[in-house]
Backbone atoms as SQL, in Angstrom:
CREATE TABLE atoms (id INTEGER PRIMARY KEY, chain TEXT, resi INTEGER, resn TEXT, atom TEXT, x REAL, y REAL, z REAL);
INSERT INTO atoms VALUES
  (1, 'A', 1, 'MET', 'N', 0.842, -1.178, 0.000),
  (2, 'A', 1, 'MET', 'CA', 0.000, 0.000, 0.000),
  (3, 'A', 1, 'MET', 'C', 0.889, 1.242, 0.000),
  (4, 'A', 2, 'PRO', 'N', 0.717, 2.126, -0.977),
  (5, 'A', 2, 'PRO', 'CA', 1.565, 3.322, -1.028),
  (6, 'A', 2, 'PRO', 'C', 1.198, 4.301, 0.082),
  (7, 'A', 3, 'SER', 'N', 2.189, 5.052, 0.464),
  (8, 'A', 3, 'SER', 'CA', 1.918, 6.079, 1.467),
  (9, 'A', 3, 'SER', 'C', 1.114, 7.202, 0.817),
  (10, 'A', 4, 'ALA', 'N', 0.611, 8.063, 1.652),
  (11, 'A', 4, 'ALA', 'CA', -0.235, 9.141, 1.140),
  (12, 'A', 4, 'ALA', 'C', 0.550, 10.067, 0.216),
  (13, 'A', 5, 'LYS', 'N', 1.802, 10.343, 0.568),
  (14, 'A', 5, 'LYS', 'CA', 2.590, 11.272, -0.247),
  (15, 'A', 5, 'LYS', 'C', 2.879, 10.676, -1.620),
  (16, 'A', 6, 'SER', 'N', 3.277, 9.403, -1.683),
  (17, 'A', 6, 'SER', 'CA', 3.573, 8.808, -2.990),
  (18, 'A', 6, 'SER', 'C', 2.307, 8.721, -3.844),
  (19, 'A', 7, 'ALA', 'N', 1.167, 8.540, -3.207),
  (20, 'A', 7, 'ALA', 'CA', -0.092, 8.526, -3.950),
  (21, 'A', 7, 'ALA', 'C', -0.373, 9.902, -4.540),
  (22, 'A', 8, 'ARG', 'N', -0.119, 10.958, -3.759),
  (23, 'A', 8, 'ARG', 'CA', -0.319, 12.317, -4.262),
  (24, 'A', 8, 'ARG', 'C', 0.627, 12.627, -5.409),
  (25, 'A', 9, 'VAL', 'N', 1.882, 12.170, -5.282),
  (26, 'A', 9, 'VAL', 'CA', 2.869, 12.392, -6.340),
  (27, 'A', 9, 'VAL', 'C', 2.429, 11.671, -7.616),
  (28, 'A', 10, 'GLY', 'N', 1.921, 10.456, -7.468),
  (29, 'A', 10, 'GLY', 'CA', 1.449, 9.702, -8.626),
  (30, 'A', 10, 'GLY', 'C', 0.304, 10.391, -9.338),
  (31, 'A', 11, 'VAL', 'N', -0.593, 10.958, -8.567),
  (32, 'A', 11, 'VAL', 'CA', -1.724, 11.676, -9.163),
  (33, 'A', 11, 'VAL', 'C', -1.230, 12.902, -9.918),
  (34, 'A', 12, 'ARG', 'N', -0.264, 13.613, -9.327),
  (35, 'A', 12, 'ARG', 'CA', 0.302, 14.793, -9.973),
  (36, 'A', 12, 'ARG', 'C', 1.007, 14.426, -11.275),
  (37, 'A', 13, 'LYS', 'N', 1.797, 13.352, -11.237),
  (38, 'A', 13, 'LYS', 'CA', 2.521, 12.917, -12.439),
  (39, 'A', 13, 'LYS', 'C', 1.556, 12.501, -13.537),
  (40, 'A', 14, 'LYS', 'N', 0.504, 11.784, -13.153),
  (41, 'A', 14, 'LYS', 'CA', -0.469, 11.350, -14.146),
  (42, 'A', 14, 'LYS', 'C', -1.147, 12.548, -14.802),
  (43, 'A', 15, 'ALA', 'N', -1.485, 13.546, -13.994),
  (44, 'A', 15, 'ALA', 'CA', -2.134, 14.739, -14.530),
  (45, 'A', 15, 'ALA', 'C', -1.208, 15.487, -15.487),
  (46, 'A', 16, 'ARG', 'N', 0.091, 15.457, -15.207),
  (47, 'A', 16, 'ARG', 'CA', 1.041, 16.166, -16.061),
  (48, 'A', 16, 'ARG', 'C', 1.347, 15.380, -17.339),
  (49, 'A', 17, 'ASN', 'N', 1.395, 14.057, -17.239),
  (50, 'A', 17, 'ASN', 'CA', 1.801, 13.231, -18.373),
  (51, 'A', 17, 'ASN', 'C', 0.656, 12.872, -19.315),
  (52, 'A', 18, 'GLN', 'N', -0.565, 12.812, -18.793),
  (53, 'A', 18, 'GLN', 'CA', -1.687, 12.321, -19.580),
  (54, 'A', 18, 'GLN', 'C', -1.938, 13.106, -20.868),
  (55, 'A', 19, 'PRO', 'N', -1.924, 14.437, -20.858),
  (56, 'A', 19, 'PRO', 'CA', -2.167, 15.156, -22.122),
  (57, 'A', 19, 'PRO', 'C', -1.101, 14.881, -23.177),
  (58, 'A', 20, 'VAL', 'N', 0.130, 14.721, -22.755),
  (59, 'A', 20, 'VAL', 'CA', 1.218, 14.455, -23.697),
  (60, 'A', 20, 'VAL', 'C', 1.031, 13.076, -24.328),
  (61, 'A', 21, 'ARG', 'N', 0.696, 12.098, -23.499),
  (62, 'A', 21, 'ARG', 'CA', 0.475, 10.740, -23.988),
  (63, 'A', 21, 'ARG', 'C', -0.742, 10.688, -24.911),
  (64, 'A', 22, 'THR', 'N', -1.803, 11.380, -24.538),
  (65, 'A', 22, 'THR', 'CA', -3.022, 11.393, -25.348),
  (66, 'A', 22, 'THR', 'C', -2.761, 12.015, -26.716),
  (67, 'A', 23, 'LYS', 'N', -2.008, 13.111, -26.733),
  (68, 'A', 23, 'LYS', 'CA', -1.682, 13.778, -27.997),
  (69, 'A', 23, 'LYS', 'C', -0.923, 12.833, -28.922),
  (70, 'A', 24, 'ALA', 'N', 0.062, 12.123, -28.372),
  (71, 'A', 24, 'ALA', 'CA', 0.850, 11.197, -29.184),
  (72, 'A', 24, 'ALA', 'C', -0.032, 10.073, -29.731),
  (73, 'A', 25, 'ARG', 'N', -0.862, 9.514, -28.883),
  (74, 'A', 25, 'ARG', 'CA', -1.733, 8.416, -29.327),
  (75, 'A', 25, 'ARG', 'C', -2.709, 8.878, -30.402),
  (76, 'A', 26, 'THR', 'N', -3.255, 10.080, -30.236),
  (77, 'A', 26, 'THR', 'CA', -4.201, 10.614, -31.203),
  (78, 'A', 26, 'THR', 'C', -3.538, 10.816, -32.557),
  (79, 'A', 27, 'CYS', 'N', -2.336, 11.371, -32.548),
  (80, 'A', 27, 'CYS', 'CA', -1.622, 11.597, -33.808),
  (81, 'A', 27, 'CYS', 'C', -1.304, 10.276, -34.507),
  (82, 'A', 28, 'ILE', 'N', -0.911, 9.273, -33.741),
  (83, 'A', 28, 'ILE', 'CA', -0.620, 7.958, -34.314),
  (84, 'A', 28, 'ILE', 'C', -1.886, 7.370, -34.940),
  (85, 'A', 29, 'ALA', 'N', -2.995, 7.460, -34.218),
  (86, 'A', 29, 'ALA', 'CA', -4.251, 6.900, -34.728),
  (87, 'A', 29, 'ALA', 'C', -4.696, 7.613, -36.004),
  (88, 'A', 30, 'ARG', 'N', -4.552, 8.944, -36.022),
  (89, 'A', 30, 'ARG', 'CA', -4.923, 9.700, -37.227),
  (90, 'A', 30, 'ARG', 'C', -4.075, 9.283, -38.416),
  (91, 'A', 31, 'THR', 'N', -2.776, 9.130, -38.189),
  (92, 'A', 31, 'THR', 'CA', -1.872, 8.724, -39.268),
  (93, 'A', 31, 'THR', 'C', -2.267, 7.359, -39.798),
  (94, 'A', 32, 'ARG', 'N', -2.542, 6.431, -38.894),
  (95, 'A', 32, 'ARG', 'CA', -2.946, 5.082, -39.324),
  (96, 'A', 32, 'ARG', 'C', -4.242, 5.112, -40.120),
  (97, 'A', 33, 'ARG', 'N', -5.187, 5.961, -39.703),
  (98, 'A', 33, 'ARG', 'CA', -6.450, 6.062, -40.439),
  (99, 'A', 33, 'ARG', 'C', -6.227, 6.590, -41.852),
  (100, 'A', 34, 'PHE', 'N', -5.356, 7.600, -41.980),
  (101, 'A', 34, 'PHE', 'CA', -5.045, 8.136, -43.309),
  (102, 'A', 34, 'PHE', 'C', -4.408, 7.060, -44.184),
  (103, 'A', 35, 'ILE', 'N', -3.485, 6.291, -43.620),
  (104, 'A', 35, 'ILE', 'CA', -2.800, 5.248, -44.392),
  (105, 'A', 35, 'ILE', 'C', -3.797, 4.189, -44.841),
  (106, 'A', 36, 'GLU', 'N', -4.677, 3.757, -43.931),
  (107, 'A', 36, 'GLU', 'CA', -5.655, 2.712, -44.261),
  (108, 'A', 36, 'GLU', 'C', -6.665, 3.180, -45.301),
  (109, 'A', 37, 'SER', 'N', -7.020, 4.466, -45.263),
  (110, 'A', 37, 'SER', 'CA', -7.984, 4.968, -46.229),
  (111, 'A', 37, 'SER', 'C', -7.344, 5.274, -47.579),
  (112, 'A', 38, 'GLY', 'N', -6.011, 5.300, -47.630),
  (113, 'A', 38, 'GLY', 'CA', -5.317, 5.543, -48.881),
  (114, 'A', 38, 'GLY', 'C', -4.998, 7.005, -49.131),
  (115, 'A', 39, 'ASP', 'N', -5.262, 7.870, -48.168),
  (116, 'A', 39, 'ASP', 'CA', -4.962, 9.297, -48.303),
  (117, 'A', 39, 'ASP', 'C', -3.512, 9.537, -47.880),
  (118, 'A', 40, 'LEU', 'N', -2.594, 9.331, -48.814),
  (119, 'A', 40, 'LEU', 'CA', -1.169, 9.412, -48.475),
  (120, 'A', 40, 'LEU', 'C', -0.719, 10.853, -48.260),
  (121, 'A', 41, 'GLY', 'N', -1.366, 11.802, -48.882),
  (122, 'A', 41, 'GLY', 'CA', -1.036, 13.207, -48.652),
  (123, 'A', 41, 'GLY', 'C', -1.347, 13.616, -47.217),
  (124, 'A', 42, 'GLY', 'N', -2.502, 13.209, -46.759),
  (125, 'A', 42, 'GLY', 'CA', -2.867, 13.488, -45.370),
  (126, 'A', 42, 'GLY', 'C', -1.976, 12.753, -44.391),
  (127, 'A', 43, 'ALA', 'N', -1.602, 11.526, -44.757),
  (128, 'A', 43, 'ALA', 'CA', -0.728, 10.736, -43.894),
  (129, 'A', 43, 'ALA', 'C', 0.646, 11.376, -43.790),
  (130, 'A', 44, 'GLU', 'N', 1.127, 11.932, -44.900),
  (131, 'A', 44, 'GLU', 'CA', 2.438, 12.606, -44.897),
  (132, 'A', 44, 'GLU', 'C', 2.455, 13.765, -43.912),
  (133, 'A', 45, 'SER', 'N', 1.401, 14.581, -43.952),
  (134, 'A', 45, 'SER', 'CA', 1.370, 15.737, -43.058),
  (135, 'A', 45, 'SER', 'C', 1.137, 15.310, -41.612),
  (136, 'A', 46, 'GLU', 'N', 0.350, 14.273, -41.418),
  (137, 'A', 46, 'GLU', 'CA', 0.037, 13.835, -40.050),
  (138, 'A', 46, 'GLU', 'C', 1.196, 13.084, -39.402),
  (139, 'A', 47, 'ILE', 'N', 2.016, 12.418, -40.211),
  (140, 'A', 47, 'ILE', 'CA', 3.128, 11.663, -39.625),
  (141, 'A', 47, 'ILE', 'C', 4.162, 12.605, -39.011),
  (142, 'A', 48, 'THR', 'N', 4.289, 13.800, -39.569),
  (143, 'A', 48, 'THR', 'CA', 5.239, 14.752, -38.980),
  (144, 'A', 48, 'THR', 'C', 4.775, 15.190, -37.595),
  (145, 'A', 49, 'SER', 'N', 3.476, 15.400, -37.441),
  (146, 'A', 49, 'SER', 'CA', 2.975, 15.781, -36.116),
  (147, 'A', 49, 'SER', 'C', 3.046, 14.604, -35.146),
  (148, 'A', 50, 'ALA', 'N', 2.861, 13.377, -35.658),
  (149, 'A', 50, 'ALA', 'CA', 2.974, 12.198, -34.796),
  (150, 'A', 50, 'ALA', 'C', 4.408, 12.022, -34.306),
  (151, 'A', 51, 'ILE', 'N', 5.357, 12.197, -35.202),
  (152, 'A', 51, 'ILE', 'CA', 6.768, 12.070, -34.821),
  (153, 'A', 51, 'ILE', 'C', 7.138, 13.150, -33.813),
  (154, 'A', 52, 'SER', 'N', 6.646, 14.346, -34.032),
  (155, 'A', 52, 'SER', 'CA', 6.914, 15.440, -33.110),
  (156, 'A', 52, 'SER', 'C', 6.318, 15.153, -31.728),
  (157, 'A', 53, 'ALA', 'N', 5.097, 14.649, -31.700),
  (158, 'A', 53, 'ALA', 'CA', 4.442, 14.344, -30.429),
  (159, 'A', 53, 'ALA', 'C', 5.165, 13.219, -29.694),
  (160, 'A', 54, 'LEU', 'N', 5.626, 12.205, -30.442),
  (161, 'A', 54, 'LEU', 'CA', 6.365, 11.107, -29.811),
  (162, 'A', 54, 'LEU', 'C', 7.700, 11.585, -29.260),
  (163, 'A', 55, 'ASP', 'N', 8.387, 12.437, -30.017),
  (164, 'A', 55, 'ASP', 'CA', 9.658, 12.986, -29.533),
  (165, 'A', 55, 'ASP', 'C', 9.448, 13.819, -28.276),
  (166, 'A', 56, 'ARG', 'N', 8.390, 14.601, -28.263),
  (167, 'A', 56, 'ARG', 'CA', 8.095, 15.436, -27.101),
  (168, 'A', 56, 'ARG', 'C', 7.795, 14.567, -25.881),
  (169, 'A', 57, 'ALA', 'N', 7.026, 13.492, -26.082),
  (170, 'A', 57, 'ALA', 'CA', 6.695, 12.597, -24.982),
  (171, 'A', 57, 'ALA', 'C', 7.948, 11.903, -24.450),
  (172, 'A', 58, 'ALA', 'N', 8.830, 11.499, -25.349),
  (173, 'A', 58, 'ALA', 'CA', 10.061, 10.844, -24.919),
  (174, 'A', 58, 'ALA', 'C', 10.979, 11.819, -24.199),
  (175, 'A', 59, 'GLN', 'N', 11.034, 13.043, -24.664),
  (176, 'A', 59, 'GLN', 'CA', 11.889, 14.048, -24.038),
  (177, 'A', 59, 'GLN', 'C', 11.420, 14.361, -22.620),
  (178, 'A', 60, 'ARG', 'N', 10.122, 14.385, -22.422),
  (179, 'A', 60, 'ARG', 'CA', 9.580, 14.666, -21.089),
  (180, 'A', 60, 'ARG', 'C', 9.583, 13.450, -20.184),
  (181, 'A', 61, 'GLY', 'N', 9.898, 12.276, -20.739),
  (182, 'A', 61, 'GLY', 'CA', 9.943, 11.066, -19.930),
  (183, 'A', 61, 'GLY', 'C', 8.598, 10.393, -19.771),
  (184, 'A', 62, 'VAL', 'N', 7.633, 10.783, -20.579),
  (185, 'A', 62, 'VAL', 'CA', 6.311, 10.174, -20.494),
  (186, 'A', 62, 'VAL', 'C', 6.367, 8.751, -21.039),
  (187, 'A', 63, 'ILE', 'N', 7.094, 8.565, -22.148),
  (188, 'A', 63, 'ILE', 'CA', 7.351, 7.224, -22.669),
  (189, 'A', 63, 'ILE', 'C', 8.855, 7.079, -22.844),
  (190, 'A', 64, 'HIS', 'N', 9.315, 5.854, -22.907),
  (191, 'A', 64, 'HIS', 'CA', 10.752, 5.587, -23.064),
  (192, 'A', 64, 'HIS', 'C', 11.186, 5.976, -24.471),
  (193, 'A', 65, 'ARG', 'N', 12.413, 6.444, -24.596),
  (194, 'A', 65, 'ARG', 'CA', 12.891, 6.916, -25.907),
  (195, 'A', 65, 'ARG', 'C', 12.927, 5.786, -26.928),
  (196, 'A', 66, 'ASN', 'N', 13.226, 4.568, -26.504),
  (197, 'A', 66, 'ASN', 'CA', 13.224, 3.447, -27.446),
  (198, 'A', 66, 'ASN', 'C', 11.805, 3.114, -27.903),
  (199, 'A', 67, 'SER', 'N', 10.851, 3.283, -27.016),
  (200, 'A', 67, 'SER', 'CA', 9.451, 3.062, -27.376),
  (201, 'A', 67, 'SER', 'C', 9.008, 4.088, -28.411),
  (202, 'A', 68, 'ALA', 'N', 9.422, 5.329, -28.224),
  (203, 'A', 68, 'ALA', 'CA', 9.095, 6.371, -29.195),
  (204, 'A', 68, 'ALA', 'C', 9.728, 6.057, -30.544),
  (205, 'A', 69, 'SER', 'N', 10.974, 5.626, -30.529),
  (206, 'A', 69, 'SER', 'CA', 11.666, 5.288, -31.776),
  (207, 'A', 69, 'SER', 'C', 10.976, 4.131, -32.490),
  (208, 'A', 70, 'ARG', 'N', 10.575, 3.130, -31.724),
  (209, 'A', 70, 'ARG', 'CA', 9.903, 1.972, -32.313),
  (210, 'A', 70, 'ARG', 'C', 8.587, 2.375, -32.968),
  (211, 'A', 71, 'ARG', 'N', 7.828, 3.209, -32.287),
  (212, 'A', 71, 'ARG', 'CA', 6.541, 3.638, -32.837),
  (213, 'A', 71, 'ARG', 'C', 6.713, 4.491, -34.086),
  (214, 'A', 72, 'LYS', 'N', 7.710, 5.370, -34.072),
  (215, 'A', 72, 'LYS', 'CA', 7.993, 6.186, -35.258),
  (216, 'A', 72, 'LYS', 'C', 8.401, 5.300, -36.428),
  (217, 'A', 73, 'SER', 'N', 9.235, 4.308, -36.137),
  (218, 'A', 73, 'SER', 'CA', 9.706, 3.405, -37.180),
  (219, 'A', 73, 'SER', 'C', 8.548, 2.627, -37.793),
  (220, 'A', 74, 'ARG', 'N', 7.668, 2.122, -36.963),
  (221, 'A', 74, 'ARG', 'CA', 6.538, 1.335, -37.474),
  (222, 'A', 74, 'ARG', 'C', 5.582, 2.192, -38.298),
  (223, 'A', 75, 'LEU', 'N', 5.367, 3.428, -37.868),
  (224, 'A', 75, 'LEU', 'CA', 4.519, 4.331, -38.653),
  (225, 'A', 75, 'LEU', 'C', 5.137, 4.617, -40.014),
  (226, 'A', 76, 'THR', 'N', 6.440, 4.904, -40.015),
  (227, 'A', 76, 'THR', 'CA', 7.139, 5.209, -41.261),
  (228, 'A', 76, 'THR', 'C', 7.131, 4.006, -42.182),
  (229, 'A', 77, 'GLN', 'N', 7.342, 2.815, -41.628),
  (230, 'A', 77, 'GLN', 'CA', 7.306, 1.599, -42.452),
  (231, 'A', 77, 'GLN', 'C', 5.941, 1.410, -43.079),
  (232, 'A', 78, 'ALA', 'N', 4.880, 1.642, -42.304),
  (233, 'A', 78, 'ALA', 'CA', 3.528, 1.475, -42.833),
  (234, 'A', 78, 'ALA', 'C', 3.257, 2.470, -43.956),
  (235, 'A', 79, 'LEU', 'N', 3.717, 3.698, -43.772),
  (236, 'A', 79, 'LEU', 'CA', 3.522, 4.717, -44.807),
  (237, 'A', 79, 'LEU', 'C', 4.308, 4.357, -46.074),
  (238, 'A', 80, 'ASN', 'N', 5.548, 3.942, -45.923),
  (239, 'A', 80, 'ASN', 'CA', 6.365, 3.579, -47.069),
  (240, 'A', 80, 'ASN', 'C', 5.794, 2.372, -47.810),
  (241, 'A', 81, 'LYS', 'N', 5.240, 1.422, -47.055),
  (242, 'A', 81, 'LYS', 'CA', 4.622, 0.252, -47.672),
  (243, 'A', 81, 'LYS', 'C', 3.388, 0.669, -48.482),
  (244, 'A', 82, 'ALA', 'N', 2.605, 1.599, -47.938),
  (245, 'A', 82, 'ALA', 'CA', 1.412, 2.076, -48.637),
  (246, 'A', 82, 'ALA', 'C', 1.792, 2.834, -49.899),
  (247, 'A', 83, 'LYS', 'N', 2.898, 3.587, -49.847),
  (248, 'A', 83, 'LYS', 'CA', 3.360, 4.312, -51.021),
  (249, 'A', 83, 'LYS', 'C', 3.824, 3.359, -52.125),
  (250, 'A', 84, 'ALA', 'N', 4.454, 2.269, -51.723),
  (251, 'A', 84, 'ALA', 'CA', 4.988, 1.313, -52.692),
  (252, 'A', 84, 'ALA', 'C', 3.864, 0.568, -53.417),
  (253, 'A', 85, 'GLU', 'N', 2.744, 0.435, -52.782),
  (254, 'A', 85, 'GLU', 'CA', 1.633, -0.340, -53.380),
  (255, 'A', 85, 'GLU', 'C', 0.841, 0.455, -54.375);
């Protein structure tokens, strides 16, 4: 059972990190939707904001930097695969 102070710190951290994490997830989802629908122009513009959001989240420590890199890589691979088809 956590002490009262560590519980308060956890609540504070969650409140600070949640918007950053949500922004990154939203950008990733939008990019994936553009790729699946075949709108590669929209996906191109959205992937830049997704990469930026992931970098920002990793810089703030919301997600691990390797996790951010992996997600960026997978998004880029999906976009490149869609372009090739």
